[in-house]
C-alpha positions as CSV (number, residue, x, y, z in Angstrom):
1,M,-47.5,-24.5,18.2
2,M,-45.4,-27.2,17.9
3,S,-42.2,-27.4,17.5
4,T,-39.9,-29.1,15.0
5,A,-36.5,-30.1,16.0
6,V,-33.7,-30.6,13.1
7,T,-30.3,-33.1,14.5
8,T,-26.8,-32.8,13.0
9,R,-24.2,-35.3,13.4
10,L,-21.0,-34.2,14.8
11,T,-17.7,-35.4,14.9
12,P,-17.6,-38.1,17.6
13,A,-16.0,-38.4,20.9
14,S,-13.1,-40.9,19.7
15,D,-12.1,-39.0,16.3
16,R,-9.1,-37.0,16.8
17,R,-7.9,-36.8,13.6
18,P,-6.7,-32.6,13.1
19,N,-8.5,-30.4,11.3
20,V,-5.9,-29.2,8.7
21,V,-6.4,-25.8,7.4
22,K,-4.6,-24.6,4.7
23,L,-2.8,-21.1,4.7
24,K,-1.2,-18.7,2.4
25,V,1.7,-17.3,4.1
26,F,3.6,-14.6,2.7
27,W,4.9,-14.0,6.0
28,K,4.6,-15.3,9.0
29,T,2.8,-13.0,12.2
30,A,5.1,-13.5,14.9
31,R,3.5,-10.9,17.0
32,K,0.9,-7.8,17.0
33,W,1.8,-4.4,16.5
34,T,2.9,-2.3,20.1
35,E,3.7,1.7,19.9
36,T,7.9,0.6,19.5
37,D,7.5,-1.7,16.0
38,I,5.1,1.8,15.6
39,A,7.6,4.2,16.3
40,A,10.3,2.0,14.4
41,Y,8.5,1.8,11.5
42,H,8.5,5.5,11.6
43,D,12.2,6.4,11.9
44,A,13.0,3.7,9.6
45,A,10.3,4.8,6.8
46,P,13.0,6.7,5.1
47,Q,16.0,4.5,5.0
48,L,13.6,2.2,3.8
49,A,12.7,4.4,1.0
50,K,16.1,5.4,-0.4
51,Q,17.2,1.3,-0.1
52,I,13.3,0.9,-2.6
53,Q,14.9,3.3,-5.2
54,D,18.7,2.7,-5.1
55,E,18.3,-1.9,-5.2
56,L,19.0,-3.2,-9.0
57,Y,17.6,-6.7,-10.5
58,W,17.0,-8.7,-13.0
59,H,14.3,-8.2,-15.2
60,K,13.0,-11.3,-16.3
61,T,13.8,-9.8,-20.0
62,G,17.2,-9.9,-19.1
63,Q,17.8,-6.5,-18.0
64,V,18.8,-5.2,-14.8
65,R,16.3,-2.2,-13.6
66,S,15.8,-0.1,-10.9
67,N,12.5,-0.3,-9.0
68,R,8.9,1.1,-11.0
69,F,6.1,1.6,-8.9
70,T,2.6,3.7,-9.3
71,C,2.7,6.3,-6.0
72,E,0.7,3.5,-3.9
73,D,2.1,0.7,-4.6
74,F,5.1,2.4,-3.6
75,A,4.0,3.2,-0.1
76,L,2.8,-0.5,0.5
77,R,6.3,-2.1,-0.3
78,V,8.0,0.0,2.3
79,L,5.0,-0.8,4.7
80,A,4.8,-4.2,3.7
81,Q,9.0,-4.2,3.9
82,F,8.8,-3.3,6.9
83,A,6.0,-5.3,8.8
84,S,7.4,-8.4,7.0
85,S,11.4,-8.4,8.4
86,R,9.9,-8.2,12.0
87,G,6.4,-10.5,11.7
88,L,3.9,-7.9,11.6
89,P,0.3,-8.8,10.6
90,L,-1.1,-6.4,7.7
91,K,-4.6,-6.1,7.1
92,L,-5.5,-3.9,3.7
93,E,-9.2,-3.5,2.4
94,T,-10.1,-2.4,-1.0
95,G,-13.1,-2.4,-2.8
96,V,-12.4,-6.3,-4.2
97,R,-11.7,-8.2,-0.9
98,T,-9.4,-7.7,2.5
99,Y,-6.3,-8.5,1.8
100,R,-3.9,-10.2,5.0
101,N,-0.5,-11.7,4.6
102,M,-1.7,-14.7,6.1
103,E,-5.0,-15.7,4.6
104,I,-7.1,-18.9,4.4
105,Y,-5.5,-21.0,1.1
106,G,-8.2,-20.8,-1.6
107,Q,-8.1,-17.9,-3.4
108,P,-8.0,-18.0,-7.1
109,E,-5.4,-15.2,-7.2
110,H,-3.3,-17.3,-4.8
111,D,-1.0,-19.8,-7.0
112,R,-0.2,-16.3,-9.1
113,Y,1.6,-14.7,-6.4
114,D,4.7,-16.1,-4.4
115,S,4.9,-16.7,-0.9
116,T,6.8,-13.3,-0.2
117,M,7.2,-9.8,0.6
118,Y,6.7,-9.1,-2.5
119,G,3.6,-11.5,-4.0
120,F,2.1,-10.0,-0.7
121,T,2.4,-6.2,-2.7
122,E,2.1,-7.5,-6.0
123,M,-1.0,-9.4,-5.0
124,V,-2.3,-6.7,-3.1
125,G,-1.2,-4.1,-5.0
126,L,-3.9,-5.4,-8.0
127,T,-6.4,-3.6,-6.7
128,Y,-5.7,-1.6,-4.5
129,G,-5.8,2.6,-5.6
130,A,-4.8,5.4,-4.3
131,S,-8.5,6.3,-3.0
132,D,-8.2,3.1,-1.2
133,M,-5.7,5.1,1.2
134,Q,-9.4,7.2,2.5
135,R,-10.7,4.0,3.7
136,S,-9.4,5.5,7.4
137,H,-12.0,2.6,9.5
138,S,-9.5,0.5,8.2
139,N,-6.4,1.3,6.2
140,T,-5.7,4.5,7.3
141,T,-6.5,7.0,9.9
142,R,-7.1,11.1,8.7
143,L,-4.8,13.8,10.4
144,S,-5.8,16.6,11.4
145,G,-3.1,18.5,9.0
146,P,0.8,19.3,7.8
147,E,1.9,20.2,11.9
148,T,1.1,16.0,12.4
149,L,2.9,14.9,10.3
150,L,6.1,12.1,10.8
151,S,7.7,10.0,8.1
152,G,5.5,6.9,6.7
153,D,2.5,8.9,6.7
154,I,0.4,9.6,3.2
155,L,-0.4,12.1,2.0
156,A,-3.3,11.9,-0.3
157,Q,-4.1,14.3,-3.3
158,A,-8.0,14.4,-2.7
159,N,-8.8,17.9,-2.2
160,D,-8.6,19.4,-6.6
161,R,-10.6,15.8,-7.6
162,A,-14.2,16.3,-5.0
163,G,-12.4,14.4,-2.5
164,V,-11.3,11.1,-3.7
165,A,-7.7,10.7,-3.8
166,H,-5.9,10.2,-6.8
167,H,-2.6,10.2,-6.4
168,I,-0.6,9.1,-3.2
169,Q,2.8,10.7,-1.4
170,L,4.5,9.4,1.2
171,V,6.4,11.7,3.5
172,L,10.0,11.3,4.4
173,D,11.2,14.2,6.0
174,P,8.2,16.0,7.9
175,G,9.0,20.0,9.8
176,P,8.2,22.9,10.8
177,S,9.2,25.1,7.1
178,T,10.1,22.0,5.3
179,I,8.3,18.3,4.3
180,S,10.0,16.0,1.3
181,I,8.7,12.9,0.1
182,M,9.3,10.8,-2.9
183,Q,6.8,8.8,-4.3
184,G,6.0,6.5,-6.8
185,N,3.9,7.8,-10.2
186,S,1.5,6.7,-13.2
187,S,3.2,7.0,-17.5
188,G,0.2,6.9,-20.2
189,V,-3.1,7.2,-19.5
190,I,-5.0,5.8,-17.0
191,V,-8.0,5.8,-17.0
192,R,-11.2,4.2,-18.7
193,P,-12.5,3.2,-21.1
194,F,-8.3,3.5,-22.1
195,T,-7.7,0.7,-19.9
196,S,-10.4,-0.6,-19.9
197,A,-10.2,-1.5,-23.9
198,L,-6.2,-2.8,-22.4
199,R,-7.3,-5.3,-20.3
200,L,-8.7,-6.2,-23.7
201,L,-6.4,-7.3,-25.2
202,G,-3.8,-8.4,-22.4
203,L,-2.6,-5.9,-21.1
204,N,-2.6,-5.0,-17.5
205,R,-2.0,-1.1,-16.2
206,A,-2.1,-2.1,-13.2
207,D,-0.6,-5.1,-12.3
208,P,3.0,-4.8,-11.7
209,Q,3.1,-8.2,-13.4
210,N,2.3,-6.9,-16.4
211,N,4.4,-6.1,-19.2
212,A,1.7,-2.9,-19.5
213,Y,2.0,-1.8,-15.7
214,A,2.5,1.7,-15.3
215,G,5.0,2.3,-12.7
216,M,7.7,4.8,-13.1
217,L,10.8,5.1,-11.8
218,L,10.7,7.0,-7.8
219,E,11.0,10.6,-7.6
220,R,11.4,12.9,-4.6
221,G,10.1,16.7,-3.6
222,H,9.8,18.7,-1.0
223,Y,7.1,21.4,0.5
224,T,8.5,24.6,1.1
225,R,6.2,26.4,4.2
226,R,6.0,30.5,2.7
227,G,3.0,32.4,5.4
228,S,0.3,30.2,4.9
229,Q,0.6,28.2,1.9
230,W,2.5,25.5,0.9
231,D,4.9,25.3,-2.3
232,Y,5.8,22.4,-3.5
233,T,9.8,21.5,-5.9
234,N,9.8,18.2,-7.8
235,T,13.0,17.8,-7.4
236,T,13.0,14.7,-10.0
237,T,11.4,16.0,-12.6
238,G,12.2,19.9,-12.1
239,T,8.5,20.9,-11.6
240,V,7.2,24.1,-8.5
241,V,4.0,24.3,-7.8
242,A,2.7,27.5,-5.4
243,D,0.1,26.8,-2.2
244,F,0.3,23.0,-3.5
245,L,0.1,20.7,-0.2
246,K,-4.0,22.7,0.0
247,I,-5.1,19.8,-1.8
248,F,-3.5,17.2,-0.4
249,Q,-5.2,15.0,2.7
250,P,-3.0,13.4,5.6
251,Y,-3.3,9.9,6.9
252,R,-1.8,7.5,8.5
253,W,-1.2,3.9,9.0
254,N,-4.1,2.3,10.4
255,F,-1.3,-0.2,12.8
256,A,-3.7,-1.5,15.3
257,E,-6.6,-1.8,12.3
258,F,-3.4,-4.3,11.9
259,N,-3.6,-6.5,14.8
260,R,-7.1,-7.2,14.6
């Protein structure tokens, strides 16, 4: 059997021009996550959450507002604010694509978002849902139970919907008898076909830049252990639910994967 050789033109050795790669940089990666950084994230998460809850900003309408988040967007913001302050990488996956704090420029959404931590969280939040917290091969790792929780970990409400997460809480202060949390939330109806109909009108409930964004003011709550059960109190709304923790799955950010 005869073989056919295929030749490809190579760059001449005399061509010393650099190959320029344009990047979209939300913040520069200065180093990788270490065990020290991971411990620092867990220590810093409660204070970062409070800072985000307390801060005010000028809205484009001219009003002074407090931050509003859907549940998963709030958890993303705490993570990104910590990572960006230390020059640490993030790599987050959704059903659309994988997002990084430094990307090769060219994604269609790149020009929509500022090259800042705020731009990154808004870009990722557009397609990142509560169920993406369950991507334990990429975004998170599954924990064994409430006794393993640390500040900054994730509680994913999933066991009441066939194991698919639809709400997220951020752990602030876990302990043997109480677990305090903070959460974003969503206003109004956020399910299809209602949201699909709104998009035809240019209204996107998942887009932090859109006037129809579903995010709400942050809420606080805590679980109290009662025997083998964990009862929940939302101290912002006054809602009380017995044995509520059983429908949540515990997760931790997959810091090792962020380095890859």
